N, C-alpha and C positions, 0 to 999 in steps of 0.2 A: 748528407745530414750534418748539421752544425755540431760543433764540439759540445756545446751545452746540452743539445738534444741527446747526443750519444751518452753523456753522463747520466742524464735523467732516465734514459731507457734502462740503464743498469740498476738504477736506484728505485724505480717505480715498482709498486706491488703488482705482480702479474695479474692478480684478480681484478684490480682497479683498471688496468689497461685492457683486460679482456672484456670487462663490462662496458667500457667505452667503445670498444671495437664492435661489440654486439649491438649497442644502441645505434651506432652509425650504420650498421648493416640493415637494421630494422627500419631506420629512417628512409632507406632507399627501397624498402619493400622487398629485399632480397632474401633468398635462402642461403644457408651455408654453402651449398653447391654453387650458387651464383657467385659468391665472393671468392671461392677457391679457384674457379676457372681452371686454367692450365698452370697456374702459379704453384699450387700445392694441393694436398689432398683435403677432402672434406673433414676427415678425422683430425688433421692438423689444425684446421680452422676451429673445430670444436674444442680441442685442447687449449688453443690460445684464448678462446672466449671464456672458458671455465677457469683460466688462470693456472693451468697445469704446465704451460710452456711459456717461455719468454722469447719473442721473435728477435732475430738479429736485425740490424739497421736496414739491410737491403730488403728483407721481407716486409718490414713495417712500411717502408717507403712505397713498395709496390702495392700493398693493401690500401694504403691511404690514397694512392693515385687512382686505384680502381674505384674507390668510394667517392672520389672527388672532394676530399677534405684535406686540410693541412695536418701534417704530423703534430703540430702544436696542439690541435684539438684532442688528439689521442693521448698525448703525454701530459697536458696541463688541464684537461677537463673541458666540459662543454662551454661553448661561447654563448653570448646573448642571442646570436643568430639561431643556434640550435634550439635554445629554449623557446624562441619566438615560433619556430617551425612546429615544435611540439604543442605549444598553446594553440596554434592555428589548427593542428590536427584534432585537438579536443573540441575546438569550436565547431569544426565540421561534424564531429560525432554528435554534438549536442543539437546541431541543426537537423541532422538525420532523425534524431530522437523526436524533436518537436514536430517534424513533418510526418511522423508515423512510420518511418522506415526503421523499425527497431532492430532488425537483424543486422543491417548495415551499421547502425549506431553501436551495437555491441561489439561488432568486429573491429571498427575503428578505435573504440575506447580500449579494447584489450591490447591492440597493437601499440597504442600510445602509452598504456601503462607499462608494457614491457620496456619501452624506451626510457620512460621516466625512472623506472626502478634501476635500469642499467646506468643512468647518468652519474650518480643518483639524484633525483629531484622529488622528495617525498610529498611536497604540496601538490605537484602535478599528478603524481601517482594516486593520491587520495581523490583528486577530482575525477580522474579516470575511473577509479573504483565506484564512485557515486554514479557516474553515467552508466557503468555496467549494471549496477543494481537497479537503476530505473528501467533500463532495457529489459532486464530479467523480470521485473515486476509487471511490465506491460505484456510480456509473453506468458504471464501466469505462473512463472517459476518463483513463487513467493518465498519459499524456504531458501533458495539460492540467493535471492535478493537480500534477505535478512543477514545471511553470512557475509555478504559484501559490505553491508551497512554498519554492522556492529563494531568493527575496529575503527571506523571513521568517527563514530559517536563517542567511542571510549578514548579518543586521543587526549593527551595530557592537557593541552591548552585549547579551550573552546574557541572555535572559529565560526565564521558565517557558514562555511561548508558543513561543519559539524551540526549546526542548527538545522540546516536543510536536510541533512542525512537523518537527524532525529525525527523530523516530521515524517519522512518517508518510512523510517523504521517503525515508529508508532503506528502508522497507517497499515504497514504490512503485518505487524503483530495482530492488529485488530481484525484485519481481513482473514487471517489464519485462525482466528478464534481465541487467541491468547490475550485476553483483555487485561489481565494483571500486568503482563510484560509491556503491553501498549501504554499503560499508565506509568509504570515504574521508570521506563527508559526516558520518557518525556519529562517527568517530574524531576528526575536526577539532574538532567541538563539544565532545566529551568532554575534550579537552585544554584548551579554553577554560574549561570548568567547574571544572577542577582548582583547589582552594583557595578556591572561592567557596561561598556558602551553597547554591547550586543543586546542588552536588555531593551533598549529603545529602538528596535528594528521591527520591520514588518514580519520578519521570520519568527521573531520571539512571540508575537501575537498569534501567528499561525500555529506555532508549536503548542501554545497554551490551549487554543480551541481544538486542536487535534487530540490533546489529552482529555479535554472536556467531552469530546465525542465518545471516547472509550469509556469514561465514567458513565455517560448517558446509556451506552449500550449495556454496561454491566448492571445498571439499575440504580446507580448513585446519582439520581436526578438532582437532588439538592446541591451536591458538590459541583455537578456540571453547570448548573445555573449560576452558582457563585463565580466559577472560573470565567464563564462567558461575560458576566457583568463586569468583572475586573478587566477583561480583555477589551470590552467596549470602551471603558474609561481610558485605558492606555491608547487604544486606537484613535480616540478623539484628540489626545494630546499630540500624537504623531501626525495628525492630519493627513493620513495616508489612505487613499481609496482601497488599496488591497487589504490593509489591516482592518479597516472598517467593514469591508465586505465579508472577511472571514468571521469577524465578531457577530455581525448581523445574521449571517448564514446560520451559525450555530445557535444563536438566540432563537431563531425561527424554529430550529429543531426542538428546542426545549418547550416552546409554546405548543408545538404540534403534539409533543409527548403528553402535555397536560390536557390535551383534547381541545385546545383553543386554536383550531385550524384557521379560523377566519382572522385571528390575530397573528398567526404565524405567516400567513401568505403575504401580507404587506412587507414584513421584515425580509422575507426571501426575495421579493421583487425589488426592494431597496438594495439588497446585497447584489442582485443581478445588475442593476443599473450602475452601481459602483464598479463592479468587476468588469463590465463592458468597456470601461475607460482604459483598461490595460490590454495586454496581449497574451494573457494566460488562457489559451484555448481549452486546455483540459479542464481547469476549474470552472471556466465559464460554462462549458458543456455540462459539467456535473451539477452546477447550480440550476441550469435550465431543467435538468432531470428532477431536482428537488422541488422546483416550482410545479412541474407537471404532477409529481407525486402528491403534493398538497392539494392541487385542484381535484384530483381523483378522490381525496378524502372528504371533500365538501358534501353537503347534503342539500340538493342533489349534486352528484359529481359533475364537474365540467369536462366531460370526456373530449369534446371537440377541441376546446382550447388546449387541454393537456396534450392531445395528439399533435397539435401544431408545435408545441414546445419540444416534444419528443422528436419530431422530424428534424428540427433545427439542431438539437443536441446530438443526435446520432450522426448527422453530417459533420459536425465539429469534432466529434470523437474520432472519426475515421481519419482525420488529417491532423491530429494532435498527438501528444505524448500519453494518450489514455492507455490504461492497462487493460488486460483481458477481463479483469473483474469489473472495471468501469463499464465495459461493453456489455457484460452479463447483467449488471444492474440496470442498464438502459433497457435491455430485453425484458427484464423482470417487470419494470414499470409499464412497458408496452403490453406485456401479457395481461397485466391488471386492467389496462384500458380496454383491451379486447374483451375481457371478461365482463366489465361493466357495460360494454356496448351490447352484450347479449350473445356474442358469438362463442358459445361455450366449447364446441369441439376445437376451434382454432386456438382458444386460450389454453385448453388442456394440452394440445400438441406442442405449443411453443414453450409452455412451462416445463413439459417433460424433457425437452432438449436442454433447457437451462439447468435442470437437476443433473443431467448426464454430464454437462460441461463443468459444473462447479462443485459437485458433492465432495471431492477430495481437496479442493483448493480454497473454497469459501463456503463453509457450512451454513452461514447465515443467509447467503444468497440462495443456496440450494433449499433451505428450509422455507424461505418465502415463496419460491417457485412450487414447492411441494404443496404448500397451502393453497395456492391458486389452482393447482391440479385438483385438490380436494373440493374446493368451492365449485369448480366446473363440473366435477363428477356428481356432486350433490344436486346441482341445478339440473343435471341430466337424469336424475333419478337413481344413480348408481351409489347408494348410500354406504354399502359395505366397503366399496373401494374408497369412498370419501373418508370414511373413518380411518382406514389404514394409512391413507396419505397424510391425514392430520397427525396420526401417531408418529409417522416418520418425521414430520416437521418438528414435533416436540422433542423427539429423541436427538435430532441433529442439534438443536439449540441447547438442550440440556448438556450435551457432551462438550459444548464449547464454553459453558459458564455464562452464556448470555441470558441471565435469569429473567430480566424484564421481558425480553422477546419471547422466552419460553412461557412466561405467564400469559402473555397475549394469546399464544397458540393454545395453551390449555383452556383459556376462556372461550376461544372460538370453537374448540373441540367440544366443550360442554354444551354450547348452543346447538351444535350439530347432533350430539347425542340426545338432547331434548327433542329435536325435530323428529328423530326416529323412535321416540318413546322410551328410550333407555334412561329413565330418570335416576336410577341408583348410580349408574356410571357417570352421568352428568354431574351429580353432586360430588363425586370423587374428583372429577376434573376441575370443578370450581374450587375445591379445597386445595388441589395441587397448584392452581393458579395463584391462590393466596399465599401458599407456602413458598412459591418461587420468588416472591418479593418480600418475604420475611414476615408475613402476617401469621399470627397464631391466635387461637381462641383463648378467651379469659374465663377460666372455670369459676363457677359460682356455687359449687357443691363441696362436700367434704373431700379431704385429701385422698382417702382411699378410693372413693368413687371416681375422682379425677384421674388418679393413676390408672385405674382399670379402663376408664373411657379412652385415655390416651393409648393404652395398649391395644384396645379393640379397634380404635380408629387407625392406628398404624398398620394393623393386620389387614383392615379393609382396603386402605390405600395401596398397600403392597400387592394385594390380590388383584386390585383393579389395574395396576400398572402391568402386572404379569399377564393379565387377560389382554390388555392392549397390545402387549408385545407378541402374543402368539395368535391373536385372532386373524 
C-alpha cells in the first residue's frame, strides 16, 4: 500500500469506509460470508461494514483484491465506473418493470438502492425507491408503495423524479380511497413547480390531470373540468403527444360524467391515437379500457367493439408495468361487457372474484364489481340478493368518500327498489343520492314546520339506512 493510502486509512471515518466496502460487496452480489472466505470471520466483516472496526492495510488490500477493485475506490469514494454500473443496474430493474416481471424489478431495485445508499448517492437511491414503489403498486401493495413515494415527493428541491413520484402517489392515494390526500399531494407539488422549468414538461401536465381525476371522483366536477381545460391549453403549447393525450383523456372523462358519452368517445379515441405514438404500454392499455368502457355506456352499447378493445388492452397489460388494480379494472369492464351481452351467471361469477380480489385494496373497484353482481342477480330474479349487493356497493363507496360514485349507486339502488315495489325505500335512496352530491331541499313553509320536517326526514333516512344494513 502506498504511503498516502496508509495515511488516509488512518484518517478515514470507519463508517464511511465500511459503507463503501458494503457497496462493493453488494455490487458483486455477494453475502458477507462470500467476502469473508478464509480471510476473516463473517462477524469481522460485519463489524467493518458497520464502522465498528478499522481494518489494517493487509486486510484491506486482501478484501479489495477479492472484490476486484482498487484500494483507491474504498479510500477515496466511488468512481464514475461504479456509478455507471449502478445506473445500469437501475436500467435493468426498470426494464424488468416495463416487461411485467415486477418481482425481479423489485429485487433489482432494492439491491441497487442498498448500493446507492452505501456509496452514498442520494439521487440514484431515490430513483431506486421510485422503482420499488412502482413494483409494489403493480403487486397490489398500495400502502407500501405510498410509504416509498412520500419521501421522494417531499424532497427539498423539486425534480423530474419527484413529479413522476407525485403522479404515482396521487394515483395510489386515489386507488386506496383517500381522495383528499390524492388532491393535496399533487396540488402542493404543482405550486412548487410554478415558474420553474419543470412546469413546462409532460409530467407537469400529467400530474395536473391526475389531480383532476381525484377531484372528479370526489365529486368536484367543476374544478376537475377547469384543471383539464388548463392542461389542454398547456399541452398545446408543449406540442407533446403524451401531454395532449393525458389532457384529452381526462377531458373525455369529464364529458362522460356529464352524460355526454357520444362527445366523450371521440376525445378518448383522439387521446388513444396520440398515445399510440409513444411507448407507454401501461397507459395505452388503460386508455383502451376507457374507450371500451365508454362504448359500453352508449345506447345501445357497442359490446362487440368494446370486447375487441378489451382483448387488446388485456394483452398489453400483461406485458407492461400495469398494476394489480389496473388488471382488476380491466376485469371489471369485461364483467360489464358480459353482463350487457346477457350472460348473467358468468358476469355474476366474474364480478364476485373481482370483489374478493379488491375489497381491501381498492374499494371503488370492489364497489363497481358488487354493483355488477347486483345487476346480474336482479336480471336472474334474485331481488333480495341484488338489494344486498347494491347496499354493499354503497357502503364501500361511502366509506372512501367517493361521494359522486356513491350517489350513482344510491340512484341505481332506488331504481332496483322501485322494481320490487318498495317505493318508500326507493324514495329514501333517491334522497340519499341527492345528499351525496350536496343537494338539499329548499323549504317553503314556516321555520317550525321546516325544523320538524327536517327532524322527521333525518329519522326516516337513518331508519332506512339501518334497514339496508341489516336486511
